[in-house]
C-alpha positions in Angstrom: 86.9 81.2 134.4 84.7 83.5 132.3 83.2 85.0 135.5 86.8 85.7 136.8 87.8 87.4 133.5 84.7 89.5 133.5 85.2 90.6 137.1 88.8 91.7 136.3 87.6 93.7 133.3 84.9 95.4 135.4 87.5 96.3 138.1 89.9 97.7 135.5 87.2 99.9 134.0 86.1 101.2 137.4 89.7 101.8 138.4 90.5 103.7 135.2 87.3 105.7 135.7 88.5 106.7 139.2 92.0 107.7 137.8 90.4 109.7 135.0 88.1 111.4 137.4 91.0 112.3 139.7 93.1 113.6 136.8 90.3 115.9 135.7 90.4 117.5 139.2 94.1 118.4 139.0 94.5 122.1 138.2 96.1 122.8 134.8 99.5 124.6 134.7 98.5 126.2 131.4 97.4 129.9 131.3 93.7 130.5 131.9 91.5 130.9 128.9 91.3 134.6 128.0 88.0 136.3 127.5 87.1 139.6 125.8 88.6 141.3 122.8 92.3 141.3 122.1 92.5 144.9 123.3 90.6 144.1 126.5 92.9 141.2 127.1 96.0 143.3 126.5 94.9 146.0 128.9 94.1 143.4 131.5 97.6 141.8 131.2 99.3 145.2 131.5 97.2 145.9 134.6 98.3 142.6 136.1 101.9 143.4 135.2 101.8 146.7 137.1 100.1 145.0 140.1 102.8 142.3 140.1 105.6 144.9 140.0 104.1 146.6 143.1 101.1 148.5 142.0 100.9 152.2 143.0 104.1 151.8 145.1 106.0 150.9 141.8 104.4 153.9 140.0 105.4 156.2 142.9 109.1 155.3 143.1 111.2 158.4 143.6 114.7 157.1 143.0 116.9 154.0 143.3 120.5 153.1 143.9 122.2 149.9 142.7 125.5 148.1 143.0 126.2 145.7 140.1 128.5 144.4 137.5 128.2 144.9 133.7 129.6 142.8 130.9 129.9 143.6 127.2 129.5 141.1 124.4 130.6 141.0 120.8 128.7 138.9 118.3 126.9 137.3 121.1 130.1 136.3 123.0 131.5 137.9 126.1 134.6 140.1 125.4 136.1 139.2 128.8 135.6 142.6 130.4 133.4 142.8 133.5 133.1 146.2 135.2 131.7 146.9 138.7 129.6 150.0 139.0 127.3 152.0 141.2 124.2 153.5 139.7 121.8 156.2 140.9 118.5 156.9 139.1 115.8 159.5 139.6 112.4 158.7 138.2 110.4 161.5 136.5 107.5 163.2 138.2 105.4 166.3 137.9 108.2 168.5 139.2 111.3 167.2 137.5 112.5 165.0 134.7 114.2 161.6 135.0 118.0 161.4 135.3 120.7 158.7 135.8 124.2 158.6 137.1 126.6 155.7 136.6 129.9 155.5 138.4 132.5 153.0 137.3 134.5 151.4 140.1 138.2 150.5 140.0 140.8 149.5 142.6 142.3 152.4 144.5 145.8 150.9 144.1 147.9 147.8 144.4 148.5 148.7 148.1 145.4 150.5 149.3 142.3 148.4 149.6 138.9 149.5 148.4 137.3 151.0 145.3 137.3 154.4 143.7 135.2 156.2 141.0 137.3 158.2 138.5 134.6 158.4 135.7 130.9 158.8 135.8 128.2 159.0 133.1 125.3 161.4 133.8 122.2 161.2 131.7 119.7 164.1 131.8 116.3 164.4 130.2 117.9 165.2 126.8 121.6 164.6 126.9 124.5 162.5 128.2 127.8 163.4 129.7 131.1 161.9 130.8 132.5 163.6 133.9 135.9 163.3 135.6 137.8 165.6 137.9 139.2 167.3 134.8 135.9 168.3 133.4 132.9 167.1 131.4 132.5 166.0 127.8 129.2 165.4 125.9 128.7 161.8 124.9 128.7 161.0 121.2 125.4 161.7 119.4 124.7 158.1 118.4 125.2 156.9 122.0 122.8 159.6 123.3 120.2 158.7 120.7 120.5 155.1 121.6 120.0 155.8 125.3 117.1 158.1 124.7 115.4 155.6 122.3 115.6 152.8 124.9 114.3 155.2 127.6 111.3 156.1 125.4 110.5 152.4 124.9 111.0 151.3 128.5 108.3 149.6 130.5 108.1 152.7 132.7 107.5 154.9 129.7 104.9 152.5 128.3 102.9 152.5 131.6 103.3 156.2 132.4 103.2 157.8 128.9 102.1 155.5 126.1 98.9 154.2 127.7 97.7 157.7 128.4 98.3 159.0 124.9 95.4 159.3 122.4 95.0 156.8 119.7 97.0 154.0 121.4 96.2 150.4 120.7 96.9 147.5 123.0 96.8 144.0 121.6 97.1 140.6 123.3 99.0 138.3 121.0 98.6 135.0 122.9 101.1 132.7 124.5 104.8 132.4 123.7 108.1 131.2 125.3 110.8 133.3 126.9 113.9 131.5 128.3 111.8 128.3 128.6 109.0 130.0 130.5 105.4 130.4 129.3 104.7 134.0 128.6 101.8 136.2 127.5 102.7 138.6 124.7 101.3 142.2 124.6 102.0 144.8 121.9 101.3 148.5 122.5 101.0 150.5 119.3 101.1 154.3 119.3 99.1 156.6 117.0 102.3 157.2 114.9 102.8 153.5 114.4 105.6 153.1 116.9 105.3 149.8 118.9 106.6 148.1 122.0 106.1 144.4 122.7 106.2 143.1 126.3 106.1 139.4 127.3 104.9 138.6 130.8 105.4 135.5 132.9 102.1 133.6 132.6 102.3 132.6 136.3 103.7 135.8 138.0 102.7 138.4 135.4 106.2 140.0 135.8 108.0 141.2 132.7 110.3 138.7 131.0 111.1 140.5 127.8 110.7 144.0 126.2 111.3 144.6 122.5 110.9 147.3 119.9 112.0 147.9 116.3 113.5 151.1 114.9 114.8 152.2 111.5 118.6 151.9 111.0 119.7 155.4 109.8 122.7 154.0 107.9 121.1 151.1 106.1 117.5 152.2 106.2 116.2 148.8 107.4 114.9 147.8 110.8 116.9 146.8 113.9 115.4 145.2 117.0 116.3 146.2 120.5 115.3 143.8 123.2 115.9 143.3 127.0 115.2 140.2 129.1 114.5 140.3 132.8 115.2 137.4 135.3 116.3 136.6 138.8 113.6 138.7 140.5 114.2 139.7 144.1 111.6 141.6 146.2 113.2 144.9 147.5 111.1 147.1 149.8 108.0 145.3 148.5 108.9 145.8 144.8 109.9 142.8 142.7 113.2 143.8 140.9 115.0 141.9 138.1 118.6 141.4 139.2 119.7 140.1 135.8 119.0 142.3 132.7 120.4 141.3 129.3 120.2 143.4 126.2 120.0 142.1 122.7 120.4 143.7 119.3 118.9 141.8 116.4 119.0 138.6 118.5 122.6 138.9 119.6 123.4 139.7 123.2 125.4 143.0 123.5 125.3 143.6 127.3 124.4 141.9 130.5 124.0 143.5 134.0 124.0 141.7 137.3 122.7 143.6 140.3 124.1 142.8 143.8 122.2 145.4 145.9 119.2 147.7 145.2 117.6 150.4 147.4 114.6 152.5 146.6 113.5 156.0 147.7 116.8 157.2 149.1 116.0 160.8 148.8 118.8 161.4 146.3 120.0 165.0 145.9 119.4 166.8 142.6 123.1 167.8 142.6 124.0 164.2 142.1 122.7 164.5 138.5 124.3 167.8 137.7 127.0 167.3 135.1 128.7 170.6 136.1 129.7 169.0 139.4 133.1 167.6 138.7 134.6 164.7 140.6 137.2 165.3 143.2 140.7 164.3 142.3 141.8 161.1 144.1 
């Protein structure tokens, strides 16, 4: 009886040893242990982000055209308005600045099928305009400042401008969570103490969230502007977020859903000229 019990104990120990040995051979889903200084880790993570987005092809994008829907929120709740739009964007290069055109779609009529564009917004390097067939008007100052501030703190600006500026600091801040996904957090700090924080998917290295803080001119405290990126689709070799949500101080204020994206269309410069009025429908 004692020999039988002893044999069972030995078998159990051997069996558990085998299980333990097999378990140690299973790869961990946790992020790999980082090496180097926080700045070296941060630069490595941003390099991995650029490579994940398409590498040099992502940097060399000329323009893009999108079809999507946008929804506004109030106090974190949808206000019930969803607008379909077509957007054209020109990326800046050595010969010309960036620009954007957004055309808001509406039904032609109750009888005629299809969509029409009666109003467009055109954003140039330093201003914004609303254009119709009647003429153009300059967008309100606070809206222009908000657009320019977000453009200055965009991921494209961080890669193309911030990282090349003297005195910039890049710090890896460890792991965090974004929409229930493990992320690696990187903060880029400029010489004048402006900062952008980017959180990257630990598995794919694609951006999940971008955030920055700015001083509120009315109350003189700080507000946070953040964007989250999800539902990535690969378009012409470039992973593209089809769902972009914007937050202000933690509350969602806008969400965009893309339905179609095309890159490098060879868009005409006249498309971004606010002096070109719409044709009357």
